[in-house]
N, CA, C and O atoms as a DFTB+ gen file, in Angstrom:
596 C
 N C O
     1  1       0.956      -1.541       0.040
     2  2      -0.003       0.224      -0.195
     3  2       0.862       1.662      -0.598
     4  3       0.516       2.746      -1.069
     5  1       2.182       1.074      -0.153
     6  2       2.749       2.476      -0.428
     7  2       2.958       2.886       0.851
     8  3       3.394       4.037       0.862
     9  1       2.803       2.332       2.119
    10  2       3.062       2.952       3.573
    11  2       4.273       2.194       4.175
    12  3       5.014       1.526       3.454
    13  1       4.532       2.358       6.038
    14  2       6.277       1.886       5.782
    15  2       5.983       0.183       6.088
    16  3       4.959      -0.411       6.425
    17  1       7.224      -0.230       5.833
    18  2       7.305      -1.336       6.096
    19  2       6.737      -2.726       7.205
    20  3       6.640      -3.931       6.974
    21  1       6.436      -1.897       8.474
    22  2       6.538      -2.704       9.196
    23  2       4.894      -2.453       9.016
    24  3       4.488      -3.611       9.117
    25  1       3.839      -1.712       8.832
    26  2       2.183      -1.575       8.304
    27  2       2.342      -2.640       7.142
    28  3       1.674      -3.673       7.101
    29  1       3.034      -2.383       6.458
    30  2       2.773      -3.760       4.779
    31  2       3.360      -4.728       5.596
    32  3       3.427      -5.475       4.621
    33  1       3.906      -5.485       6.600
    34  2       4.287      -6.042       7.046
    35  2       2.941      -7.154       7.976
    36  3       2.419      -8.263       7.862
    37  1       2.909      -6.171       8.709
    38  2       1.571      -6.298       9.390
    39  2      -0.255      -6.726       8.408
    40  3      -1.332      -7.248       8.695
    41  1       0.335      -6.157       7.338
    42  2      -1.113      -6.273       7.069
    43  2      -1.371      -7.391       6.121
    44  3      -2.377      -7.848       5.579
    45  1       0.218      -7.736       6.113
    46  2       0.353      -9.036       4.464
    47  2       0.132     -10.031       6.282
    48  3      -0.779     -10.806       5.991
    49  1       0.253     -10.129       6.791
    50  2      -0.080     -10.923       7.844
    51  2      -0.929     -11.144       7.995
    52  3      -0.772     -12.210       8.591
    53  1      -2.137     -10.961       7.930
    54  2      -3.993     -10.941       8.134
    55  2      -3.728     -12.487       7.734
    56  3      -2.728     -13.028       7.263
    57  1      -5.181     -13.069       8.148
    58  2      -5.028     -14.232       7.278
    59  2      -7.111     -13.970       7.675
    60  3      -7.628     -13.261       8.538
    61  1      -7.897     -15.037       6.443
    62  2      -9.035     -15.838       6.518
    63  2      -9.772     -14.404       6.611
    64  3     -10.804     -14.424       7.282
    65  1      -9.373     -13.049       5.991
    66  2     -10.509     -12.103       5.278
    67  2     -11.698     -12.381       5.011
    68  3     -12.051     -13.449       4.510
    69  1     -12.420     -11.483       5.306
    70  2     -14.203     -11.795       4.305
    71  2     -14.122     -10.421       3.409
    72  3     -13.926      -9.206       3.427
    73  1     -14.503     -11.867       2.412
    74  2     -14.179     -10.101       0.738
    75  2     -15.876     -10.299       0.359
    76  3     -16.557     -11.305       0.557
    77  1     -16.070      -9.703       0.082
    78  2     -17.837      -9.297      -1.362
    79  2     -17.252      -8.444      -2.344
    80  3     -16.777      -7.328      -2.137
    81  1     -17.323      -9.066      -3.446
    82  2     -16.804      -8.669      -4.665
    83  2     -18.186      -7.990      -5.337
    84  3     -19.179      -8.592      -5.745
    85  1     -17.926      -6.521      -5.322
    86  2     -19.359      -5.600      -6.518
    87  2     -18.564      -4.998      -7.548
    88  3     -17.359      -5.147      -7.749
    89  1     -19.282      -4.393      -8.089
    90  2     -19.476      -3.465      -9.610
    91  2     -18.691      -2.434      -9.100
    92  3     -18.010      -1.983     -10.021
    93  1     -18.403      -1.660      -7.694
    94  2     -17.734      -1.036      -7.260
    95  2     -16.710      -0.930      -6.447
    96  3     -16.302       0.103      -5.915
    97  1     -16.045      -2.626      -6.289
    98  2     -14.754      -2.745      -5.603
    99  2     -14.220      -3.683      -6.864
   100  3     -13.256      -4.304      -6.416
   101  1     -14.419      -4.021      -8.142
   102  2     -14.050      -5.232      -8.229
   103  2     -12.672      -4.984      -9.003
   104  3     -12.006      -5.936      -9.409
   105  1     -12.179      -3.306      -9.234
   106  2     -10.475      -2.925      -9.397
   107  2      -9.907      -2.576      -8.359
   108  3      -8.829      -1.989      -8.458
   109  1     -10.581      -2.890      -6.839
   110  2      -9.678      -2.262      -5.875
   111  2      -8.739      -2.947      -5.593
   112  3      -8.917      -4.153      -5.422
   113  1      -6.993      -2.165      -5.413
   114  2      -6.042      -2.409      -5.350
   115  2      -6.256      -3.357      -4.046
   116  3      -5.589      -4.341      -4.368
   117  1      -6.818      -3.644      -2.715
   118  2      -7.028      -4.372      -1.875
   119  2      -7.032      -5.325      -2.395
   120  3      -6.133      -6.110      -2.092
   121  1      -8.281      -5.840      -3.686
   122  2      -8.163      -7.218      -3.397
   123  2      -6.701      -8.257      -4.004
   124  3      -6.593      -9.475      -3.862
   125  1      -5.935      -7.535      -4.529
   126  2      -4.716      -7.590      -4.801
   127  2      -3.645      -8.538      -4.149
   128  3      -3.044      -9.590      -4.364
   129  1      -3.813      -7.178      -2.898
   130  2      -2.747      -6.843      -2.332
   131  2      -3.222      -8.081      -1.135
   132  3      -2.292      -8.876      -1.006
   133  1      -4.448      -8.442      -0.223
   134  2      -4.692      -9.150       0.097
   135  2      -5.441     -10.832      -0.304
   136  3      -6.015     -11.477       0.573
   137  1      -5.304     -11.337      -1.725
   138  2      -5.922     -11.997      -1.685
   139  2      -5.015     -13.117      -1.822
   140  3      -5.423     -14.055      -2.506
   141  1      -3.953     -13.196      -1.344
   142  2      -3.151     -14.053      -0.527
   143  2      -3.742     -14.520       0.627
   144  3      -3.777     -15.716       0.915
   145  1      -4.372     -13.330       1.540
   146  2      -5.195     -13.548       2.873
   147  2      -6.742     -13.729       3.193
   148  3      -7.118     -13.883       4.355
   149  1      -7.815     -13.701       1.888
   150  2      -8.253     -13.999       1.931
   151  2      -9.594     -15.381       1.424
   152  3      -9.764     -15.905       0.323
   153  1     -10.332     -15.605       2.735
   154  2     -10.544     -16.995       2.751
   155  2     -12.155     -17.361       3.020
   156  3     -12.770     -18.378       3.340
   157  1     -12.426     -16.277       2.782
   158  2     -13.896     -16.148       2.307
   159  2     -14.504     -14.820       1.081
   160  3     -14.391     -13.594       1.056
   161  1     -15.180     -15.864       0.152
   162  2     -14.546     -14.807      -1.151
   163  2     -16.352     -14.928      -1.701
   164  3     -16.917     -15.831      -2.317
   165  1     -16.980     -13.364      -1.068
   166  2     -18.662     -13.374      -2.178
   167  2     -18.709     -12.522      -3.376
   168  3     -18.754     -11.292      -3.374
   169  1     -18.690     -13.461      -4.609
   170  2     -18.540     -12.557      -5.823
   171  2     -20.290     -12.171      -6.292
   172  3     -21.201     -12.958      -6.034
   173  1     -20.501     -10.917      -6.962
   174  2     -21.575     -11.276      -8.221
   175  2     -21.406     -10.998      -8.936
   176  3     -22.445     -11.098      -9.588
   177  1     -20.563     -10.539      -9.592
   178  2     -19.743     -11.147     -11.158
   179  2     -19.259     -11.694     -11.837
   180  3     -18.029     -11.726     -11.799
   181  1     -20.091     -12.527     -12.974
   182  2     -20.015     -13.350     -13.286
   183  2     -18.639     -13.338     -14.057
   184  3     -18.251     -14.501     -14.166
   185  1     -17.653     -12.332     -14.702
   186  2     -16.683     -12.140     -15.178
   187  2     -15.954     -11.350     -14.351
   188  3     -15.690     -10.242     -14.818
   189  1     -15.486     -11.626     -13.091
   190  2     -14.644     -11.555     -12.171
   191  2     -13.374     -12.458     -11.657
   192  3     -13.306     -13.070     -10.591
   193  1     -12.593     -12.398     -12.477
   194  2     -11.241     -13.668     -11.853
   195  2     -10.456     -14.580     -11.790
   196  3      -9.491     -14.734     -12.539
   197  1     -11.025     -15.815     -10.217
   198  2     -11.038     -15.969      -8.832
   199  2     -10.079     -16.883      -8.343
   200  3      -9.732     -17.399      -7.281
   201  1      -9.713     -16.876      -9.865
   202  2      -7.909     -18.140      -9.831
   203  2      -7.401     -17.600      -8.503
   204  3      -7.209     -18.380      -7.570
   205  1      -7.123     -15.988      -8.351
   206  2      -5.655     -15.462      -7.272
   207  2      -5.626     -15.005      -6.165
   208  3      -5.024     -14.207      -5.447
   209  1      -7.439     -16.594      -6.227
   210  2      -7.291     -16.587      -4.145
   211  2      -7.462     -17.966      -3.704
   212  3      -8.295     -18.786      -3.317
   213  1      -6.021     -17.753      -4.011
   214  2      -6.244     -19.290      -3.615
   215  2      -5.951     -19.978      -1.931
   216  3      -5.500     -21.121      -1.872
   217  1      -6.164     -19.406      -0.961
   218  2      -6.528     -19.381      -0.269
   219  2      -7.870     -19.661       0.776
   220  3      -8.078     -20.062       1.921
   221  1      -8.660     -19.151      -0.468
   222  2      -9.888     -19.301      -0.157
   223  2     -10.064     -21.118       0.612
   224  3      -9.515     -22.203       0.420
   225  1     -11.536     -20.393       1.841
   226  2     -12.029     -21.557       2.270
   227  2     -13.501     -21.447       2.296
   228  3     -14.243     -22.377       2.612
   229  1     -13.859     -20.354       1.976
   230  2     -15.116     -20.624       1.496
   231  2     -15.456     -19.907      -0.079
   232  3     -14.416     -19.679      -0.698
   233  1     -16.520     -19.583      -0.694
   234  2     -16.805     -19.558      -1.746
   235  2     -18.072     -19.225      -2.429
   236  3     -18.486     -19.992      -3.299
   237  1     -18.647     -18.286      -2.159
   238  2     -19.848     -17.999      -2.821
   239  2     -19.670     -17.454      -4.775
   240  3     -18.782     -16.722      -5.213
   241  1     -20.390     -17.862      -5.293
   242  2     -20.333     -17.043      -6.625
   243  2     -22.300     -16.490      -6.806
   244  3     -23.141     -17.324      -7.140
   245  1     -22.498     -15.698      -6.648
   246  2     -24.084     -14.699      -6.678
   247  2     -24.152     -15.585      -8.811
   248  3     -24.754     -16.657      -8.868
   249  1     -23.821     -15.281      -9.575
   250  2     -23.630     -15.171     -11.045
   251  2     -22.333     -16.123     -11.066
   252  3     -21.422     -15.820     -10.296
   253  1     -22.200     -17.121     -11.797
   254  2     -21.134     -17.828     -12.151
   255  2     -21.165     -17.903     -12.989
   256  3     -22.208     -18.449     -13.349
   257  1     -20.438     -17.601     -13.870
   258  2     -19.960     -17.406     -15.661
   259  2     -19.262     -18.706     -15.404
   260  3     -18.806     -18.976     -14.293
   261  1     -19.144     -19.867     -16.890
   262  2     -18.255     -20.710     -17.182
   263  2     -16.769     -20.308     -16.641
   264  3     -16.269     -20.924     -15.700
   265  1     -16.071     -19.198     -17.319
   266  2     -14.493     -19.020     -16.767
   267  2     -14.689     -19.301     -15.546
   268  3     -14.586     -20.515     -15.370
   269  1     -15.077     -18.372     -14.029
   270  2     -15.956     -19.094     -13.089
   271  2     -15.298     -20.299     -12.963
   272  3     -14.174     -20.565     -12.539
   273  1     -16.941     -21.567     -13.775
   274  2     -16.562     -22.176     -12.660
   275  2     -15.707     -23.710     -13.292
   276  3     -15.711     -24.827     -12.776
   277  1     -14.992     -23.232     -14.623
   278  2     -14.269     -23.740     -15.196
   279  2     -12.823     -23.763     -14.064
   280  3     -12.120     -24.758     -13.885
   281  1     -12.637     -22.490     -13.435
   282  2     -11.429     -22.318     -12.530
   283  2     -12.211     -22.831     -11.193
   284  3     -12.152     -21.807     -10.512
   285  1     -12.809     -23.654     -10.515
   286  2     -12.854     -23.709      -9.096
   287  2     -12.513     -26.000      -9.684
   288  3     -13.052     -27.076      -9.940
   289  1     -11.467     -25.389      -9.560
   290  2     -10.566     -27.357      -9.464
   291  2      -9.687     -27.225      -8.315
   292  3      -9.398     -26.153      -7.782
   293  1      -9.260     -28.433      -7.946
   294  2      -8.979     -28.587      -6.084
   295  2      -7.506     -27.956      -6.622
   296  3      -7.002     -27.054      -5.952
   297  1      -6.862     -28.411      -7.768
   298  2      -5.346     -27.064      -7.856
   299  2      -5.872     -25.844      -7.401
   300  3      -5.283     -25.492      -6.379
   301  1      -6.697     -25.102      -7.735
   302  2      -6.295     -23.832      -7.443
   303  2      -7.013     -23.508      -5.944
   304  3      -6.666     -22.675      -5.107
   305  1      -7.827     -24.200      -5.918
   306  2      -8.428     -23.819      -4.463
   307  2      -8.283     -25.486      -3.154
   308  3      -9.104     -26.340      -2.821
   309  1      -7.227     -25.306      -2.889
   310  2      -6.855     -26.374      -2.168
   311  2      -7.128     -26.456      -1.184
   312  3      -6.921     -27.654      -0.992
   313  1      -7.671     -25.856       0.203
   314  2      -8.436     -25.539       0.997
   315  2     -10.048     -25.217       1.138
   316  3     -10.596     -24.802       2.159
   317  1     -10.699     -25.513      -0.166
   318  2     -11.842     -25.188      -0.312
   319  2     -12.785     -25.946       0.175
   320  3     -12.696     -27.146      -0.087
   321  1     -13.933     -25.481       1.006
   322  2     -14.305     -25.845       2.441
   323  2     -16.374     -25.588       2.046
   324  3     -17.388     -26.281       2.132
   325  1     -16.223     -24.997       1.865
   326  2     -17.293     -24.409       1.423
   327  2     -17.784     -23.956      -0.504
   328  3     -17.216     -23.411      -1.451
   329  1     -19.095     -24.567      -0.245
   330  2     -19.152     -23.216      -1.952
   331  2     -20.616     -23.223      -2.223
   332  3     -21.186     -24.313      -2.189
   333  1     -21.208     -22.286      -2.453
   334  2     -22.983     -21.497      -2.781
   335  2     -21.959     -21.703      -4.296
   336  3     -20.767     -21.541      -4.557
   337  1     -23.223     -22.160      -5.083
   338  2     -22.795     -22.071      -6.443
   339  2     -24.354     -21.035      -7.126
   340  3     -24.252     -22.109      -7.720
   341  1     -25.131     -20.466      -7.432
   342  2     -26.596     -19.432      -7.061
   343  2     -26.560     -20.486      -8.621
   344  3     -25.854     -21.461      -8.877
   345  1     -27.635     -19.795      -9.455
   346  2     -28.283     -20.438     -10.898
   347  2     -27.925     -21.824     -11.085
   348  3     -26.994     -22.177     -10.360
   349  1     -28.405     -22.730     -11.864
   350  2     -29.042     -23.657     -12.448
   351  2     -27.504     -23.686     -12.768
   352  3     -26.701     -22.863     -13.208
   353  1     -27.441     -25.137     -12.308
   354  2     -25.359     -25.892     -12.985
   355  2     -25.717     -26.866     -12.812
   356  3     -25.974     -27.633     -11.884
   357  1     -25.741     -26.751     -14.891
   358  2     -25.465     -27.952     -15.833
   359  2     -23.640     -28.391     -15.712
   360  3     -23.186     -29.255     -16.461
   361  1     -22.871     -27.768     -14.827
   362  2     -21.538     -28.596     -15.226
   363  2     -21.527     -29.685     -15.031
   364  3     -21.860     -29.902     -13.866
   365  1     -21.240     -30.842     -15.748
   366  2     -20.496     -31.900     -15.213
   367  2     -20.400     -32.480     -14.475
   368  3     -21.004     -33.195     -13.675
   369  1     -18.520     -31.759     -15.085
   370  2     -16.924     -31.983     -14.278
   371  2     -16.772     -31.738     -13.349
   372  3     -16.004     -32.464     -12.718
   373  1     -17.559     -30.251     -12.466
   374  2     -17.571     -29.687     -11.276
   375  2     -18.285     -30.071     -10.580
   376  3     -17.940     -30.058      -9.398
   377  1     -19.488     -30.550     -10.887
   378  2     -20.201     -31.539     -10.055
   379  2     -19.735     -32.814      -9.808
   380  3     -20.107     -33.486      -8.846
   381  1     -18.777     -33.247     -10.802
   382  2     -18.530     -34.720     -11.350
   383  2     -17.054     -34.402      -9.942
   384  3     -17.018     -35.247      -9.047
   385  1     -15.946     -33.186      -9.874
   386  2     -15.090     -32.636      -9.304
   387  2     -16.233     -33.483      -7.326
   388  3     -16.012     -34.523      -6.706
   389  1     -17.273     -32.396      -7.075
   390  2     -17.538     -32.330      -6.116
   391  2     -17.850     -33.352      -4.847
   392  3     -17.435     -33.474      -3.694
   393  1     -19.356     -34.391      -6.185
   394  2     -19.365     -35.185      -5.942
   395  2     -18.534     -36.578      -6.405
   396  3     -19.143     -37.520      -6.911
   397  1     -17.139     -36.607      -6.188
   398  2     -15.779     -37.493      -6.591
   399  2     -14.837     -37.630      -5.681
   400  3     -13.731     -38.125      -5.899
   401  1     -15.298     -37.125      -4.441
   402  2     -14.313     -36.310      -3.459
   403  2     -12.817     -35.794      -3.854
   404  3     -11.906     -35.885      -3.031
   405  1     -12.566     -35.131      -5.427
   406  2     -12.385     -34.133      -5.458
   407  2     -11.186     -33.407      -4.254
   408  3      -9.970     -33.483      -4.079
   409  1     -12.451     -32.632      -3.542
   410  2     -11.775     -31.330      -2.763
   411  2     -11.338     -31.955      -1.549
   412  3     -12.141     -31.774      -0.633
   413  1     -10.634     -32.428      -1.333
   414  2     -10.130     -32.473       0.076
   415  2     -10.677     -32.387       1.060
   416  3     -10.728     -33.308       1.875
   417  1     -11.395     -30.883       1.266
   418  2     -11.784     -30.390       2.265
   419  2     -13.699     -30.566       2.651
   420  3     -14.321     -30.955       3.640
   421  1     -14.104     -30.042       1.273
   422  2     -14.785     -30.281       1.480
   423  2     -16.303     -30.107       1.494
   424  3     -17.005     -30.536       0.579
   425  1     -16.971     -29.223       2.961
   426  2     -17.723     -29.777       4.160
   427  2     -19.410     -29.425       3.667
   428  3     -20.516     -29.911       3.906
   429  1     -18.688     -27.935       2.591
   430  2     -20.173     -27.438       2.362
   431  2     -20.928     -27.265       1.532
   432  3     -21.005     -26.041       1.421
   433  1     -21.875     -27.942       0.509
   434  2     -22.307     -26.851      -0.581
   435  2     -24.224     -26.768      -0.941
   436  3     -25.168     -27.558      -0.938
   437  1     -23.981     -25.229      -1.232
   438  2     -25.215     -25.200      -2.065
   439  2     -25.790     -24.726      -3.272
   440  3     -25.649     -23.522      -3.484
   441  1     -26.377     -25.368      -4.072
   442  2     -25.810     -25.366      -5.514
   443  2     -27.880     -25.287      -5.795
   444  3     -28.567     -26.097      -5.173
   445  1     -28.646     -24.125      -6.866
   446  2     -29.059     -24.210      -7.254
   447  2     -29.864     -24.701      -8.557
   448  3     -29.566     -23.732      -9.255
   449  1     -30.448     -25.279      -9.170
   450  2     -31.228     -26.370      -9.711
   451  2     -30.161     -27.303     -10.102
   452  3     -29.163     -26.742     -10.554
   453  1     -30.121     -28.589     -10.042
   454  2     -28.793     -29.205     -10.466
   455  2     -28.353     -31.042     -11.153
   456  3     -28.345     -32.152     -10.623
   457  1     -28.070     -30.575     -12.426
   458  2     -27.963     -32.514     -13.200
   459  2     -27.756     -33.032     -12.028
   460  3     -27.676     -32.598     -10.879
   461  1     -27.693     -33.954     -12.491
   462  2     -27.098     -35.405     -11.346
   463  2     -26.451     -36.597     -12.224
   464  3     -26.753     -36.684     -13.414
   465  1     -25.650     -37.419     -11.691
   466  2     -24.745     -38.555     -12.787
   467  2     -25.109     -39.580     -12.036
   468  3     -24.952     -39.386     -10.830
   469  1     -25.461     -40.417     -12.286
   470  2     -25.471     -41.990     -11.639
   471  2     -23.643     -42.599     -11.435
   472  3     -23.462     -43.692     -10.897
   473  1     -22.461     -41.779     -11.913
   474  2     -21.614     -42.223     -12.225
   475  2     -20.371     -41.731     -11.420
   476  3     -19.200     -42.106     -11.475
   477  1     -21.446     -40.042     -10.063
   478  2     -20.317     -39.658      -8.794
   479  2     -19.975     -41.386      -7.759
   480  3     -20.586     -42.372      -7.347
   481  1     -18.872     -40.912      -7.776
   482  2     -18.176     -41.927      -6.700
   483  2     -17.866     -41.287      -4.753
   484  3     -17.508     -41.971      -3.794
   485  1     -18.129     -40.050      -4.793
   486  2     -18.960     -40.983      -3.688
   487  2     -17.770     -39.804      -3.103
   488  3     -16.605     -39.848      -3.498
   489  1     -18.163     -38.971      -2.309
   490  2     -17.766     -37.832      -1.748
   491  2     -17.977     -37.489      -0.115
   492  3     -18.442     -36.428       0.301
   493  1     -17.511     -38.674       0.762
   494  2     -18.022     -38.642       2.154
   495  2     -17.362     -37.492       2.956
   496  3     -18.443     -37.133       3.422
   497  1     -16.645     -36.773       3.405
   498  2     -16.648     -35.813       3.855
   499  2     -17.804     -34.211       3.579
   500  3     -17.800     -33.120       4.150
   501  1     -18.787     -34.845       2.304
   502  2     -19.649     -33.750       2.418
   503  2     -20.445     -33.500       3.498
   504  3     -21.534     -33.954       3.146
   505  1     -20.567     -33.059       4.586
   506  2     -21.950     -32.432       6.546
   507  2     -22.750     -32.351       5.673
   508  3     -23.519     -33.253       5.338
   509  1     -22.668     -31.184       5.160
   510  2     -23.643     -30.498       4.553
   511  2     -24.637     -29.976       3.239
   512  3     -24.490     -28.759       3.123
   513  1     -25.525     -30.477       2.296
   514  2     -25.230     -29.874       1.104
   515  2     -26.771     -28.932       0.750
   516  3     -27.638     -29.661       1.231
   517  1     -27.045     -28.453       0.518
   518  2     -28.968     -28.100       0.047
   519  2     -28.466     -27.980      -1.749
   520  3     -27.519     -27.226      -1.976
   521  1     -28.918     -28.500      -2.593
   522  2     -29.418     -29.648      -3.543
   523  2     -31.086     -29.337      -4.118
   524  3     -32.160     -29.731      -3.665
   525  1     -30.870     -28.746      -4.917
   526  2     -32.079     -29.037      -6.360
   527  2     -32.377     -29.745      -7.684
   528  3     -32.231     -29.245      -8.799
   529  1     -32.792     -30.918      -7.419
   530  2     -32.563     -31.505      -8.122
   531  2     -33.470     -32.384      -8.995
   532  3     -34.381     -32.989      -8.431
   533  1     -33.273     -32.528     -10.553
   534  2     -35.079     -32.607     -11.264
   535  2     -35.897     -33.320     -10.847
   536  3     -37.048     -32.893     -10.757
   537  1     -35.560     -34.746     -10.421
   538  2     -36.653     -35.640     -10.303
   539  2     -35.362     -37.083      -8.888
   540  3     -34.244     -37.230      -8.396
   541  1     -36.511     -37.582      -8.961
   542  2     -36.612     -38.669      -7.715
   543  2     -34.648     -38.936      -8.072
   544  3     -33.535     -38.784      -7.567
   545  1     -35.366     -39.427      -9.312
   546  2     -33.246     -40.364      -9.898
   547  2     -32.050     -39.935      -9.137
   548  3     -31.069     -40.341      -8.513
   549  1     -32.930     -38.485      -9.694
   550  2     -30.586     -37.220      -8.292
   551  2     -31.495     -37.822      -6.628
   552  3     -31.296     -38.735      -5.827
   553  1     -31.906     -37.370      -6.682
   554  2     -32.354     -37.124      -4.473
   555  2     -31.507     -39.086      -4.817
   556  3     -30.945     -39.425      -3.775
   557  1     -31.418     -39.821      -5.552
   558  2     -30.812     -40.938      -5.376
   559  2     -29.466     -41.192      -5.378
   560  3     -28.693     -41.914      -4.748
   561  1     -29.380     -40.068      -6.627
   562  2     -27.552     -40.001      -7.424
   563  2     -27.360     -39.303      -5.615
   564  3     -26.794     -40.026      -4.795
   565  1     -27.715     -38.350      -5.317
   566  2     -26.869     -37.508      -4.316
   567  2     -26.803     -37.977      -2.709
   568  3     -26.043     -37.372      -1.954
   569  1     -27.868     -39.395      -2.076
   570  2     -27.596     -40.222      -1.583
   571  2     -26.436     -40.943      -1.327
   572  3     -25.723     -41.170      -0.350
   573  1     -26.480     -41.343      -2.960
   574  2     -25.540     -42.238      -3.377
   575  2     -24.325     -41.764      -3.474
   576  3     -23.484     -42.588      -3.115
   577  1     -23.903     -40.764      -3.818
   578  2     -22.515     -40.143      -3.484
   579  2     -22.344     -39.434      -2.477
   580  3     -21.278     -38.868      -2.715
   581  1     -22.821     -38.977      -1.169
   582  2     -22.615     -38.608      -0.299
   583  2     -23.538     -38.812       1.015
   584  3     -24.487     -38.156       1.445
   585  1     -22.827     -40.090       1.526
   586  2     -22.966     -41.383       2.639
   587  2     -23.505     -40.024       4.120
   588  3     -24.526     -40.050       4.806
   589  1     -22.544     -39.175       4.145
   590  2     -22.967     -39.086       5.420
   591  2     -23.645     -37.104       6.247
   592  3     -23.642     -36.261       7.144
   593  1     -24.197     -37.700       4.583
   594  2     -24.835     -35.543       5.050
   595  2     -26.120     -36.547       5.801
   596  3     -27.056     -36.010       6.393
């Protein structure tokens, strides 16, 4: 921030920050400065790049774009515990990752209208799931994939 070194060091030592991105602050310099320290991020913009926030434990996307969904991968967010995606989710790759235990720490998910797949291998660490599926077959797929909910 151009402050003295001691204050910069103190600011850089902060962890588990919470930030909401909207059209008023999407280009704010604080985002890039604190990106490694932000633990909870809520994004209201589909065109916002979420990949610099690798320390995230909680991610909420209000209008998830294809680019944002494609970047939600275990290598980009290895500590992700909570994932909340609004709007219908027809992203089979992301859903397979979530419901096949690819996210090692993922415990809580909230998805609006979602397609299901019988090939999901299971996600035993998921403890809370809010999901809207199309039919009773979807409920069966989810229950098989998440034995601990």
